[in-house]
C-alpha positions in Angstrom: 101.9 103.6 94.9 104.9 105.7 95.1 108.4 104.5 95.8 108.3 106.1 99.2 105.2 104.1 100.1 106.9 101.0 99.0 110.0 101.8 101.1 107.8 101.9 104.1 106.8 98.3 103.9 108.6 95.5 105.5 108.7 91.6 105.2 107.1 89.5 107.8 110.2 88.8 109.7 111.1 92.5 110.0 107.6 93.3 111.2 107.7 90.5 113.8 111.0 91.9 115.1 109.7 95.4 115.2 106.8 94.4 117.3 108.6 91.8 119.5 106.2 89.0 118.2 106.6 85.9 116.0 106.0 85.7 112.4 103.1 83.5 113.1 101.5 86.3 115.2 102.0 88.8 112.4 100.3 86.5 110.0 97.4 85.8 112.4 96.8 89.4 112.8 96.8 90.0 109.1 94.3 87.1 108.6 92.0 88.6 111.3 92.2 92.0 109.8 94.2 93.7 112.8 96.9 94.7 110.2 97.0 95.0 106.5 99.0 92.4 104.4 100.5 93.7 101.1 102.7 92.1 98.6 102.2 88.9 96.5 101.0 85.4 97.5 104.5 84.4 98.1 105.8 87.5 99.7 104.0 89.5 102.3 105.0 93.0 103.3 103.4 95.3 106.1 103.3 99.0 106.4 105.6 100.5 109.0 103.3 103.3 110.1 100.5 100.8 110.7 102.9 98.5 112.7 103.8 101.5 114.9 100.1 102.2 115.5 99.3 98.7 116.4 102.4 98.6 118.7 101.2 101.9 120.5 97.7 100.5 120.8 99.0 97.3 122.3 101.0 99.3 124.8 98.1 101.3 126.0 95.8 98.3 126.4 98.5 96.5 128.4 98.6 99.4 131.0 94.9 99.6 131.4 95.0 96.0 132.7 
């Protein structure tokens, strides 16, 4: 992994803030495979590009009603 790839990963609290959901939701999505969890057993991180894709997908599904 390059330093640039690591820089694109954020902790759970920032991921939740970025998507406007709770930290528990982020953890559930990771557990269900909706997003990929990186990091160690004690410190999870999430990829910003993947979070953006999830957010865009959520917006599209919200509009379709």
